[in-house]
N, C-alpha and C positions, 0 to 999 in steps of 0.2 A: 479670345485674345483681342488686343486693341492696338490701334495706332496711337503714338504719342506725338503731339505737335506743340512746339514752342514758337510763339509769334511775337517778335520784337521784345523778347524778355530781357529785363535788366534787373540787377540787384545792387542797391546802394546801401552801404552801412553808414553808421554815424560818422560825422566829420567828412561827409561826402566821399567816402571811400567807395569807388566803383569797382565791384568784383566781377560783374558780368554786364556786358553792354550790347543791347540790341540784338540778341541771339535769335535767329530764325533757323529752326531745325525740325524736320519731320522724320520720325522713326517709324518705318512701315510695320504693319502687323506681322509678327513673327520674325522680325529682323534682329540681328545681333550687331549692335553698334558699340564701338569702343571710343570713349572720349579720352584724349591724351593731350599732354602738354606739360610744361615745366611747373614746378611748385609755384603756387599763387596765381595760376592762370585762370582759375574759376571753374575747374572741372568738378570738384566735389560740391561746390556751391550750387552748380547747375543740377547735379543729381539730387541734392537735398531740397531744392525747390520743387522738383518733380515729385519727390516723396512727401512734400508738405512740411518738412522739418525747418524750412526757411520760407519766409513770405516773399512774394514777388513784388518788387518795387514798381515795375512797369511791365506792360504786356500781358499775354495770356498763355496759360498752359492747359492743354486739353488731353484727356485720355479717352480714347474712343470719340464719342460725340459730345462728351461732357467737359465743360470748362471747370477746372478743379481748383482755381485760385483760392476759393473760400471753402473748399471741401477738406474736412479733417483727414489727417494721414490714415487713420484706421478705416476711413470710409472710401479710400481710393482703390481698394483691391490691388495693392502692390505688395510685393515681398522684397525686403532689403537684406543683403548680405554685406556685413561690415568687415573692415580690416581685422578688428578684434572679433573673436568668435562669439563672444557674449553669451556663453552657455551658463546655465545655472548649475553651480558645482554640487548642490545638494540633490539634484534631480538626475535620474538615469537618462540614458540616451533616448529611450522611448518617451519619457516624460518631457524632456526638452523639446523633442520634435512635435509632440502633441499639445504643448502648452497653449499655443495660440488658439487652436481649435477648441480645446476644453473651455478656454476663457470665453469663446464666442457661443458656447452652449451647443456645439454640434453633437450629433448622435454618437454614442460610444462605439457602436459597431462600425460606423463610417470612419470614425477617427482611427480605429485599429487598422482598417483596410488601407487607409491612405498612408499611415505610418509604415505598415508592412510593405506596401508597394514601393514607397520611396526608398526604404532601407534596402530592398532587393536591387533597385536600380543603381544605388550608390555602393552596393556590395558591403554593407555594414550590418546585415541582419543578425550576425552572431554577436554584435556589440550592443544590442538594444537594452540589455540589462546592466551594462557597465556604466560607470560614472566618468565625467570629463577628465578627472585626474588620472584615470587609468588609460587614457587614449593618447596617441601621438598627435603631433600638430596636424598632420594630414587627415587623420581620423576625425579630429575635432572640426576641421574645415568641412568634411563631408557631412557631419551632423548639422552644422550651420546651414549648409545647402539643403539638407533634407528638411529642416524646419521651414525653409522658404518654399520648397516644392509642395509640401502637404497643404499649403494654403491654397493651391490651385489658383494663382493670381493671374490678373490680366497682364502684368508687367513685372519683370525681375529688374531690380536695381542692385548693382554690385559695386561697392566702393573699395577698390584695391584689395580684393579678398585673398590674394595669394602672397602679399608682401611679407608675411611673417614666416613663410616656408623657405626651406633651403632650395638651392637651384635645381637639383634633380627632381624634388617633389613638385616644384612649381611647374616644371615641364610636364610632368604626369598629370597634374591637376588641370592644366590648360586643356589637355586633350579630353579629360573627363567632363569639364564644364561645357566644352563644345558638343560632346556627344549627348549630354543631357539636354542642352538647349535645342539641338536639332530634333531629338526625340520628342520633346514636349511642344516645340514650336511656339514658345512664349516670347513675346517681344522683350528684348533684353538691352539695357543700357549699362555698360561696364566701364568704370573709371579706373585708369591706371596711369602711372608715370613711366611705365616700362614699354618702350616702343616695340620690343619683341612680342609682348603679349598682344599689342595692337595689331601688328603685322600678321601674326599667325592665327588670331582668333576671329577678327572682325569680318562681317560682310562689308561694312563701311567704317572708315575712321573719321572721327570728328576731332580736328586739331584746333586747340585754343591757345592764345597767347595774350597776356594782359587783359583777359576778360573778353577778347574779341575772337570771333570765328575766323580762322585762316583758310581752312579747306575741309570739305566733306566729300569723300570719294572712296572707292575700293582701295585696299592697301597698295596694289600694284600701280594704280594711277597716282597716288600720293608720292610713291617712290620715283616713278618714271617721269611724271609731269607735275612737279610741285608748283603750286600757285605762285609762290614767292620764295625769297631767300630764306626766310625763317623756316618754312616747311622743309625746304631742301636741306638745311643744316640740321634740323631736328630729327628727320626720318633718315635712318641709315646709320650703320655702325661698322667701322669708324665713320665719323662725319664727313660730309662732302668737303673737298678742298676749295677754297675761295681765293681769288686774286683780283685786285683792282687793275683794270686794264684801260688803255686808251686805244680806240679803234680809228684807223684811217682807211681810206679806200686805196686799193691797188688794182692793177690790171688783172690780177688773179683772184680777187675777192676782197676779203677784209684783212687788214694787217693789224696785229695785236702787239702792243708794247706793255710789258708788265714787269714787276720784280721777279717773276718766275721765269721769264724768257721773252723772246721776240719771235713771232712766227706769223705766217700768212695762211689763212684757211679759205677754201672755196665756198664761202657763205655770203649771203646778202645781209649786211648789217649797216645801218646808218652810222656815219662817223660820230664819235662821242665818248663819254666816260661810262664804263659799265663795271659790273662785277662778273667775273668769269668763274664758273663752277665745274668741277669734274670729280666724280666719285673715286675713292681709292681703288676699287676693284676694276675701274675702267682705265686705269693707267697701266701701261705695259712697257717693259724694257726689251720686248721681243720684236721690235720693228726697226727698220732702217729710217734714218732721218727723223729722229724724235724732236719734240718741241721744247722740252724743259730739261735743262742741264742741272743735275743735282749731285750732292755729296751725301753718302750714307752716314747717318748719325747713329741710329739704333736699329737692330734687327730683332723683332719680337716674334718667336715661333708660337703659334696658337693651334697646333695640330695639323689640320688639313691645309692651312695657309700660313704665310709669314706676313707680318705687318712691317713695312719699311718706313722708318721715320727719317726724313731727309731734309736737307737745306739746299736752297737754290744757290748756284754758284755766283749769281749776280747780286744776291742780297742775303739777308738772314731769314727770308720767308720760309716757312715750314711746309712740307708736303708729306702726305701719308699715302702710301701705295699698298694695296693688298694683292699679294702675288702667290703663286704656287709654292708649296712647302719645299720643293726641290730647288728653288731659286733662292740662294742665300749668299748675297754678296758680302764682301769684306767691309767692315766699318772703315770709313775714310775713303772708300773707293768712289769713283765717279760713275754715274748712271745717266743715260739720256732716255727720258720718258716720253712716250707718245700716247695717243688716244685716237679714237674714231670720232668723226664729226657728229654722228648721231648720238654720241654719249655726252656731249657738252651741254652746259646750261648757261644762259646769259640773263642777267637781271639789270633792270634799269635803275635810275637814281632813287626811285621809290621802293626798290626791292622786289618789283613785280617781274615775273619770268617773261622773257620775250621769245617768240617763235624763232627757231633757227632754220633758215631755208638754205638748203645746199644748192650751189650752182652747178651747172653741167660743165665742170672743168676739173682739173686735178686739184687734190686737197693737200698736196705736199708743200712743205715750206720752201 
C-alpha cells in the first residue's frame, strides 16, 4: 500500500483557466479520503491528475516514494472506478474482471484465484458467467469494483461511482465500499458531490471550492468546526442559517443586531460586522426567551423530523429549523426560536470562522 502526496499542485487549462490551485494534500497509507465540493471545484481534475489522465501544470504528485508526474497511468499501480461502469458488453463478468490481468500477461491460475476471491468478497460469484446486460445497476457496479480489486493496486481512485444508482442502492453500496476498503486496507481517494457520502464514508474529508483547498479534517470536525463560511454552508443538510450582524459591546457580553432579531449573548466578540451562523437542528422553540422571532411559512415532514421554513418578523430573511416530528406548528403562526451559545458560529469579513468564547455570566437576552 502507499501514501499519496500532492505538493503545491496546480492545473491550468488553455486560456489560463485555473482548475486547481496550489493544492497540498497527503493521503496516508490505507486511509479513505473523500474529496467533495460543488460542480467545477476541481475535485475530478485532482483525481485525474493522480491517475495520470491529466498532466500536472505545477507541483508534484508522489505515490509512495516515487514522484509520478511523468509516469504513465498504466505504470502507477492504481485502479480507478468511474461513474460509468465501463464494462465490455460482449464479455462475461469473469472476462471483464480479468481483462486487465490477462492484458498484463499474468498467470492464468493466479488470475482465476484473484477473480474468484474478489467475486466472493463482492457476493457476485454466481454472476461470473453472466453478461452486463443481464445485471442490475448495483451488480454492474460490483463488477466494476471487482475489476479494480483484482488489480491489487497501491491506490484506489473512485470518481462518483454511485451517482447512477437509486437512493436505496447508494446507501447499500456505501456500506459495501467501506467494508471492502477496510478489509483490503488500500489507500483510497473517492470523489463525490454528495456530502452524505462524504460524511458517512470518509476518514477525512477534503473540501474544495474554485480549485482551492478549504479544509481537510474528519467529518465531525468539518461539521462542528468549519474553517470558513463556505465549508459551514456546504456541509450539513439543510444548510446552515446565515445572517449579517452588527456587534456592539454591552455590560452582559456582545449585543447583536440583525434582520433576524436583536439579542445579547454572554460571549467575548470585538465590535464590528460579522456573519452569524446557526444550524437548523440547533434552533429550538422549546426554551423561554428566544432570540429570533419568526412566522411559519412551510412545514415539511421528512419522517423522523419536520423542516420548518420561516420568515423573521423584522424582515423577509428566511430561516430553516429542523425539529422533532411531533412539533408541527400552524402555517402563519409565530414562533420564538432560541439556541445554545456553543452551537453558534461567527465569520469575519473574509469568511473565516472566529472562535466564540463564552463569558462567565448569563447568556439570556
